[in-house]
Every structure is written in structure tokens, then in C-alpha cells.
C-alpha positions as protocol buffer text, in pm:
chain_id: "A"
residue {
  index: 1
  type: ASN
  ca { x: -6435 y: -21665 z: 2721 }
}
residue {
  index: 2
  type: ILE
  ca { x: -6577 y: -21413 z: 2527 }
}
residue {
  index: 3
  type: GLN
  ca { x: -6897 y: -21214 z: 2648 }
}
residue {
  index: 4
  type: SER
  ca { x: -7157 y: -21073 z: 2440 }
}
residue {
  index: 5
  type: GLY
  ca { x: -7438 y: -20840 z: 2457 }
}
residue {
  index: 6
  type: PRO
  ca { x: -7553 y: -20677 z: 2793 }
}
residue {
  index: 7
  type: LEU
  ca { x: -7468 y: -20821 z: 3125 }
}
residue {
  index: 8
  type: PRO
  ca { x: -7574 y: -20774 z: 3508 }
}
residue {
  index: 9
  type: ALA
  ca { x: -7316 y: -20558 z: 3688 }
}
residue {
  index: 10
  type: ALA
  ca { x: -7261 y: -20847 z: 3892 }
}
residue {
  index: 11
  type: ARG
  ca { x: -7164 y: -21088 z: 3619 }
}
residue {
  index: 12
  type: VAL
  ca { x: -6934 y: -20793 z: 3475 }
}
residue {
  index: 13
  type: ALA
  ca { x: -6771 y: -20761 z: 3783 }
}
residue {
  index: 14
  type: ALA
  ca { x: -6690 y: -21139 z: 3813 }
}
residue {
  index: 15
  type: ALA
  ca { x: -6577 y: -21145 z: 3461 }
}
residue {
  index: 16
  type: LEU
  ca { x: -6309 y: -20854 z: 3526 }
}
residue {
  index: 17
  type: ARG
  ca { x: -6199 y: -21019 z: 3862 }
}
residue {
  index: 18
  type: ASP
  ca { x: -6113 y: -21342 z: 3671 }
}
residue {
  index: 19
  type: ALA
  ca { x: -5944 y: -21166 z: 3383 }
}
residue {
  index: 20
  type: ASP
  ca { x: -5577 y: -21113 z: 3338 }
}
residue {
  index: 21
  type: VAL
  ca { x: -5607 y: -20821 z: 3069 }
}
residue {
  index: 22
  type: PHE
  ca { x: -5867 y: -20634 z: 2912 }
}
residue {
  index: 23
  type: VAL
  ca { x: -5854 y: -20581 z: 2531 }
}
residue {
  index: 24
  type: LEU
  ca { x: -6053 y: -20358 z: 2335 }
}
residue {
  index: 25
  type: PRO
  ca { x: -5880 y: -20323 z: 2003 }
}
residue {
  index: 26
  type: ASN
  ca { x: -6120 y: -20033 z: 1881 }
}
residue {
  index: 27
  type: ARG
  ca { x: -6054 y: -19870 z: 1556 }
}
residue {
  index: 28
  type: VAL
  ca { x: -6197 y: -19582 z: 1332 }
}
residue {
  index: 29
  type: ALA
  ca { x: -6491 y: -19726 z: 1116 }
}
residue {
  index: 30
  type: ARG
  ca { x: -6508 y: -19651 z: 755 }
}
residue {
  index: 31
  type: ASP
  ca { x: -6781 y: -19397 z: 785 }
}
residue {
  index: 32
  type: GLY
  ca { x: -6556 y: -19236 z: 1055 }
}
residue {
  index: 33
  type: ASP
  ca { x: -6727 y: -19318 z: 1349 }
}
residue {
  index: 34
  type: ARG
  ca { x: -6514 y: -19416 z: 1693 }
}
residue {
  index: 35
  type: ASP
  ca { x: -6546 y: -19479 z: 2043 }
}
residue {
  index: 36
  type: GLY
  ca { x: -6497 y: -19169 z: 2272 }
}
residue {
  index: 37
  type: VAL
  ca { x: -6347 y: -19303 z: 2594 }
}
residue {
  index: 38
  type: PRO
  ca { x: -6481 y: -19674 z: 2627 }
}
residue {
  index: 39
  type: VAL
  ca { x: -6656 y: -19725 z: 2965 }
}
residue {
  index: 40
  type: ALA
  ca { x: -6580 y: -20099 z: 2978 }
}
residue {
  index: 41
  type: MET
  ca { x: -6222 y: -19997 z: 2952 }
}
residue {
  index: 42
  type: ILE
  ca { x: -6234 y: -19768 z: 3254 }
}
residue {
  index: 43
  type: GLU
  ca { x: -6443 y: -20028 z: 3484 }
}
residue {
  index: 44
  type: ALA
  ca { x: -6140 y: -20278 z: 3375 }
}
residue {
  index: 45
  type: MET
  ca { x: -5894 y: -20016 z: 3478 }
}
residue {
  index: 46
  type: GLY
  ca { x: -6074 y: -19958 z: 3784 }
}
residue {
  index: 47
  type: GLN
  ca { x: -6029 y: -20328 z: 3886 }
}
residue {
  index: 48
  type: GLY
  ca { x: -5677 y: -20309 z: 3859 }
}
residue {
  index: 49
  type: LEU
  ca { x: -5664 y: -20494 z: 3508 }
}
residue {
  index: 50
  type: PRO
  ca { x: -5398 y: -20374 z: 3246 }
}
residue {
  index: 51
  type: VAL
  ca { x: -5556 y: -20279 z: 2948 }
}
residue {
  index: 52
  type: ILE
  ca { x: -5468 y: -20301 z: 2541 }
}
residue {
  index: 53
  type: GLY
  ca { x: -5668 y: -20072 z: 2336 }
}
residue {
  index: 54
  type: GLY
  ca { x: -5649 y: -19921 z: 1968 }
}
residue {
  index: 55
  type: ALA
  ca { x: -5493 y: -19567 z: 1951 }
}
residue {
  index: 56
  type: ALA
  ca { x: -5848 y: -19435 z: 1810 }
}
residue {
  index: 57
  type: GLY
  ca { x: -6117 y: -19211 z: 1960 }
}
residue {
  index: 58
  type: GLY
  ca { x: -6041 y: -19070 z: 2321 }
}
residue {
  index: 59
  type: VAL
  ca { x: -5828 y: -19410 z: 2405 }
}
residue {
  index: 60
  type: PRO
  ca { x: -5505 y: -19260 z: 2377 }
}
residue {
  index: 61
  type: GLU
  ca { x: -5588 y: -18978 z: 2657 }
}
residue {
  index: 62
  type: LEU
  ca { x: -5669 y: -19306 z: 2870 }
}
residue {
  index: 63
  type: VAL
  ca { x: -5407 y: -19549 z: 2851 }
}
residue {
  index: 64
  type: ASP
  ca { x: -5035 y: -19485 z: 2878 }
}
residue {
  index: 65
  type: ASP
  ca { x: -4737 y: -19720 z: 2981 }
}
residue {
  index: 66
  type: LEU
  ca { x: -4847 y: -19723 z: 3363 }
}
residue {
  index: 67
  type: VAL
  ca { x: -5201 y: -19886 z: 3277 }
}
residue {
  index: 68
  type: GLY
  ca { x: -5121 y: -20073 z: 2956 }
}
residue {
  index: 69
  type: TRP
  ca { x: -5068 y: -20062 z: 2578 }
}
residue {
  index: 70
  type: CYS
  ca { x: -5213 y: -19807 z: 2343 }
}
residue {
  index: 71
  type: ILE
  ca { x: -5149 y: -19986 z: 1982 }
}
residue {
  index: 72
  type: PRO
  ca { x: -5216 y: -19866 z: 1654 }
}
residue {
  index: 73
  type: PRO
  ca { x: -5575 y: -19939 z: 1510 }
}
residue {
  index: 74
  type: ASP
  ca { x: -5576 y: -20245 z: 1278 }
}
residue {
  index: 75
  type: ASP
  ca { x: -5209 y: -20345 z: 1335 }
}
residue {
  index: 76
  type: LEU
  ca { x: -5251 y: -20729 z: 1432 }
}
residue {
  index: 77
  type: ASP
  ca { x: -4907 y: -20782 z: 1511 }
}
residue {
  index: 78
  type: ALA
  ca { x: -4902 y: -20477 z: 1748 }
}
residue {
  index: 79
  type: LEU
  ca { x: -5216 y: -20630 z: 1910 }
}
residue {
  index: 80
  type: LEU
  ca { x: -5055 y: -20998 z: 1963 }
}
residue {
  index: 81
  type: ALA
  ca { x: -4727 y: -20849 z: 2079 }
}
residue {
  index: 82
  type: ALA
  ca { x: -4914 y: -20641 z: 2357 }
}
residue {
  index: 83
  type: ILE
  ca { x: -5112 y: -20958 z: 2454 }
}
residue {
  index: 84
  type: ASP
  ca { x: -4796 y: -21170 z: 2473 }
}
residue {
  index: 85
  type: GLU
  ca { x: -4640 y: -20915 z: 2698 }
}
């Protein structure tokens, strides 16, 4: 179930409670723009979800083997392997 756009906090919390994993395969944009530390990922981790994130921006500082997987940006095979685990 893919959500898009702003949602009320209660709906975000409900979606996280219903999830098995949080996936944010972030990457560096062509112009060099990138996420710092994604708040959505922090919220998912706060709910106890394992997370999968692209190794770009601040994600490598946030995600380690204890909380999930930090995958190379733009690596579809690594993304699918992490989801499959």
C-alpha cells in the first residue's frame, strides 16, 4: 500500500504499525541533491520496524546491521535482496 503526500500523524502511525518493513531507497540526484537524515525513517525505527535505506546522505550514519540494511544507491539487486531477507 503506497502512500503519497502529507498524511495526518494518526494515519502515519497506523501505516507504520501495519508495516513489516520500511523501505526508502534514497539516492543522490543528478544535481547532487540528497536527503540528510530522513525523518520518516527515524519514525519507522521508533516504531521498531527494520529499515532499508540507500547509502546516501545521512542514512549510513543512521542505519546499521542492528536496525536494517544500508544498500548502495541505484542498486536494484541489493534492494530486492534486502527486501527478501
